C-alpha positions in Angstrom: 166.6 173.1 109.0 170.3 173.0 109.8 172.3 171.3 112.6 171.9 174.2 114.9 168.0 174.1 114.5 168.0 170.4 115.3 170.3 170.9 118.3 168.0 173.6 119.8 165.0 171.4 119.0 166.4 168.3 120.7 167.7 170.3 123.7 164.3 171.9 124.2 162.1 168.8 123.7 164.3 166.1 125.4 167.2 167.5 127.3 165.3 170.0 129.4 162.7 167.5 130.6 165.3 164.9 131.3 167.3 167.4 133.3 164.1 168.3 135.3 163.5 164.6 136.0 167.0 164.3 137.4 166.6 167.4 139.5 163.3 166.2 141.0 164.4 162.7 141.8 163.5 161.6 145.3 160.4 163.8 145.7 158.0 161.4 147.4 155.4 163.1 149.6 152.1 164.5 148.3 153.1 168.0 149.4 156.3 167.9 147.4 154.5 166.5 144.4 151.8 169.2 144.3 153.6 172.2 145.7 157.3 171.4 145.3 159.7 171.2 148.3 159.6 174.9 149.3 162.9 175.5 147.6 161.7 177.2 144.4 163.0 180.8 144.3 161.2 183.9 142.9 163.1 183.9 139.6 162.0 180.3 138.8 158.4 181.2 139.8 158.5 184.3 137.7 159.8 182.5 134.5 157.4 179.6 135.1 154.4 182.0 135.4 155.6 183.8 132.3 156.0 180.6 130.3 152.6 179.3 131.4 150.7 182.4 130.0 153.2 183.1 127.1 152.9 179.7 125.4 153.6 178.7 121.8 150.4 180.4 120.6 151.7 183.7 121.9 155.0 183.5 120.0 153.4 182.0 116.9 150.3 184.1 116.5 151.1 187.6 118.0 153.8 188.6 115.4 151.1 187.6 112.8 148.6 189.8 114.7 151.0 192.7 114.4 151.7 191.8 110.7 148.0 192.0 109.9 146.6 194.7 112.1 149.4 196.4 114.0 150.6 196.4 117.6 147.4 197.8 119.2 146.8 194.4 120.8 149.3 195.4 123.4 146.6 197.4 125.1 144.9 194.2 126.3 147.8 193.8 128.8 147.7 197.2 130.4 145.5 196.1 133.3 147.7 193.1 134.1 150.4 194.8 136.3 147.6 196.3 138.5 145.9 192.9 138.8 149.1 191.2 139.8 149.7 193.7 142.6 146.2 192.9 143.9 146.9 189.2 143.7 150.1 189.7 145.7 148.3 191.7 148.3 145.1 189.7 148.7 145.2 186.2 147.1 148.7 184.9 147.8 148.6 185.6 151.6 145.2 183.8 151.9 146.4 180.7 150.0 149.6 180.6 152.0 147.9 181.0 155.3 145.4 178.2 154.6 148.1 176.0 153.2 145.9 174.8 150.3 147.2 172.8 147.3 144.7 174.3 144.9 142.6 177.5 144.5 139.5 175.4 144.7 140.3 174.0 148.2 139.7 177.6 149.4 136.2 177.5 147.8 135.5 174.3 149.8 136.7 175.8 153.0 134.9 179.1 152.4 131.6 177.7 151.0 131.1 173.8 150.6 132.3 170.8 148.8 129.9 171.2 145.9 131.2 174.7 145.1 134.8 173.3 145.3 133.9 170.5 142.8 132.1 172.9 140.5 135.1 175.3 140.3 137.5 172.4 139.8 135.3 170.9 137.0 135.0 174.2 135.1 138.7 174.7 135.3 139.5 171.2 134.0 137.1 171.7 131.1 138.5 175.1 130.1 142.1 174.1 130.7 141.7 170.9 128.8 140.4 172.8 125.7 143.2 175.3 126.1 145.8 172.6 126.4 144.6 171.0 123.2 145.0 174.2 121.3 148.4 174.9 122.9 149.7 171.6 121.8 148.1 171.8 118.3 149.6 175.1 117.3 153.3 174.1 117.7 152.5 170.7 116.3 151.6 172.3 113.0 155.0 174.0 112.9 156.9 170.8 113.8 155.0 168.6 111.4 155.9 171.1 108.6 159.6 171.3 109.6 160.2 167.7 110.3 157.9 166.3 107.7 156.0 164.2 110.3 152.3 163.5 110.2 150.4 166.0 112.3 148.7 163.3 114.4 152.1 161.8 115.2 153.5 165.2 116.2 150.6 165.8 118.6 150.9 162.4 120.2 154.6 162.9 120.7 154.4 166.4 122.2 151.4 165.6 124.4 152.8 162.3 125.5 156.2 163.7 126.5 154.6 166.5 128.6 152.2 164.0 130.3 155.1 161.7 131.2 157.4 164.2 132.8 154.6 166.1 134.5 153.1 162.9 136.1 156.6 161.6 137.2 157.9 164.9 138.6 155.0 166.9 139.7 154.9 170.6 140.2 158.6 171.1 140.8 159.6 169.6 137.4 157.1 171.8 135.6 158.6 174.9 137.3 162.1 173.8 136.5 161.5 172.9 132.9 159.5 176.0 132.2 162.3 178.1 133.5 164.7 176.8 131.0 162.1 176.6 128.2 161.4 180.3 128.8 165.1 181.1 128.6 165.3 179.3 125.3 162.2 181.3 124.1 163.7 184.6 125.1 167.0 183.9 123.6 165.3 182.8 120.4 163.2 186.0 120.3 166.3 188.1 120.7 168.0 186.3 117.8 164.8 186.5 115.7 164.6 190.2 116.4 168.3 190.8 115.5 168.0 188.8 112.3 164.8 190.5 111.2 166.4 194.0 111.7 169.7 192.9 110.0 167.8 191.4 107.0 165.8 194.6 106.3 166.3 196.1 102.9 169.3 198.5 102.5 167.0 200.7 100.3 165.7 202.4 103.4 167.0 203.1 106.9 165.6 201.4 109.9 164.1 204.7 111.1 162.6 205.2 107.7 160.9 201.8 107.8 159.5 202.4 111.2 158.1 205.7 109.9 156.4 204.0 107.0 155.1 201.2 109.3 153.6 203.8 111.6 151.9 205.6 108.7 150.4 202.3 107.6 148.9 201.8 111.0 151.2 199.1 112.3 152.7 201.0 115.2 149.5 202.5 116.8 150.1 201.1 120.2 147.6 203.2 122.3 144.1 204.4 121.4 142.3 206.5 124.0 139.0 206.4 122.1 135.9 205.5 124.1 134.1 204.0 121.0 132.7 200.7 122.2 132.9 199.3 118.7 136.7 199.4 118.6 138.3 196.1 119.4 141.4 197.4 121.2 141.5 200.6 123.2 143.4 201.8 126.3 140.3 201.8 128.4 139.1 198.3 127.4 142.6 197.0 128.0 143.0 198.7 131.3 139.6 197.7 132.8 138.8 194.5 131.0 142.4 193.3 131.1 142.5 194.0 134.9 139.6 191.8 135.6 140.7 189.1 133.2 144.2 189.0 134.7 142.7 189.1 138.2 140.7 186.0 137.6 143.5 184.2 135.7 146.2 184.8 138.2 144.0 184.7 141.3 141.8 181.7 140.6 143.2 179.7 137.7 145.0 176.7 139.1 147.5 176.7 136.2 148.9 180.0 137.6 148.1 179.5 141.4 150.0 176.2 141.4 153.1 178.1 140.1 153.3 180.7 142.9 152.1 178.3 145.7 155.4 176.4 145.0 157.4 179.3 146.3 159.4 178.7 149.4 157.8 181.7 151.2 155.2 184.4 150.8 158.0 186.8 149.7 159.2 184.4 147.0 155.7 184.0 145.6 155.1 187.7 145.6 158.4 188.5 143.9 157.8 186.0 141.2 154.4 187.6 140.4 155.8 191.2 140.6 158.5 190.1 138.2 155.7 189.3 135.7 154.0 192.7 136.5 157.2 194.4 135.3 158.2 192.2 132.4 155.0 191.2 130.8 154.0 194.4 128.9 157.5 195.1 127.5 157.8 191.5 126.4 154.5 191.5 124.6 155.4 194.8 123.0 158.7 193.4 121.6 156.8 190.3 120.3 154.4 192.6 118.4 157.1 194.9 117.3 158.9 191.9 115.8 155.7 191.2 113.7 155.7 194.9 112.5 159.4 194.5 111.5 158.6 191.3 109.6 155.8 193.2 107.9 158.4 195.8 106.7 160.7 193.1 105.6 158.1 191.7 103.3 157.5 195.0 101.7 160.8 194.6 99.9 161.0 190.8 99.9 158.1 189.2 98.0 156.1 187.1 100.5 154.0 184.1 99.6 150.4 184.8 98.9 149.7 182.1 101.5 152.2 181.4 104.3 151.2 177.7 104.9 153.2 176.3 102.1 152.3 172.6 102.6 148.6 173.5 102.4 149.2 175.8 99.4 151.0 173.0 97.5 148.2 170.6 98.2 145.7 173.1 96.9 147.9 173.6 93.8 147.6 169.9 93.1 143.9 170.1 93.3 141.3 171.5 90.9 141.9 175.0 92.3 145.4 175.4 90.7 144.3 177.7 87.9 142.5 180.1 90.4 145.5 180.1 92.7 147.9 180.9 89.9 145.7 183.9 88.9 145.6 185.1 92.5 149.4 184.7 92.7 149.9 186.8 89.5 147.7 189.6 90.9 149.5 189.4 94.2 152.9 189.7 92.5 151.8 192.7 90.6 150.5 194.4 93.8 153.8 193.7 95.5 155.8 195.4 92.8 153.5 198.5 93.0 153.8 198.5 96.8 157.6 198.5 96.7 157.6 201.4 94.3 155.1 203.3 96.5 157.3 202.8 99.6 160.3 204.2 97.8 158.2 207.1 96.7 157.1 207.8 100.3 160.8 208.0 101.5 162.1 210.0 98.6 159.5 212.5 97.5 158.3 216.0 98.7 155.7 216.4 101.3 152.7 216.7 99.0 153.9 213.8 96.7 154.6 211.8 99.9 150.9 212.1 101.0 149.7 210.9 97.6 152.2 207.9 97.7 151.1 207.0 101.2 147.4 206.9 100.2 148.4 204.8 97.3 150.4 202.5 99.6 147.5 202.0 101.9 145.2 201.1 99.0 147.7 198.5 97.7 148.1 197.0 101.1 144.3 196.6 101.4 144.4 194.9 98.0 147.2 192.5 99.1 145.2 191.5 102.2 142.1 190.9 100.1 144.1 188.6 97.8 145.5 186.7 100.7 142.1 186.3 102.2 140.7 185.0 98.9 143.6 182.5 98.7 142.6 181.1 102.0 
């Protein structure tokens, strides 16, 4: 890591929460603590909602998803814009009219206290598990970059979030998430530009996208009705619709974000912002993974990307087996690079043969990586 990396890291981890604490000083009433002070605008709501669902796991795992199996995962989000429209039309007006602090207060008013407590309990259990995973994922990255023990990194990240959330309430969460999301979007844009810039000059960008498409990395939409396929247009549209409807309509982590809006209009605009932005954003994140995949067709990747874990394994009794797998992986990489050049420079018939060979080699590389794990 260089000085710029440390500057961004410190600004994200410390400066943004401190700024949020300063902005929310003087918030005293229960209403201000739980819902803000009715001054939060739609842009802040939109970015806060986006940051809540697009957490570290999204930006760490989704490029890897595209690297391994392509961008077809995008279909899971096709139902979300429709669900957000329904939430804006039905859920938000009800919550605003009843002036509730949580989605589960509505259950108490509509049914009884037991139903309210059950809904709140299930939410806390699910969200507690999800929060643990959300903190654990970036903690792995930070511990590898900073050389800290993983347990210490988890305690530091979790403790910092607990402190500024408890002190500042809903408003500080919305304010800090707005700036955190801006940092994430800027970082994504830079990563995208660097990935494209660092692609091999041996092939044009269009040529690389063509090869990635032929290798199945750019198959974004599948209209198949086969129920055994993991990602299809129909499962994403129908299943994604109901998943998003429950998440944005009844999950307090999202309901709290748009209830903090200054008015019904502000809350609706914040959600509609997500309806417009979410699918293109997820597409770009997945496309970044596909570009990284093409980058590593010309630059030799490690057989196992978690280098600290790999080094520990090399110091154990598995060193000879890992060296043998690395040798095989290096040989497959050389053959893959030659096959890609053949795909871009040969005639049509020879190109088909080279493409078949390339797919076989890619399958061999995946098998070797799986065996290394």
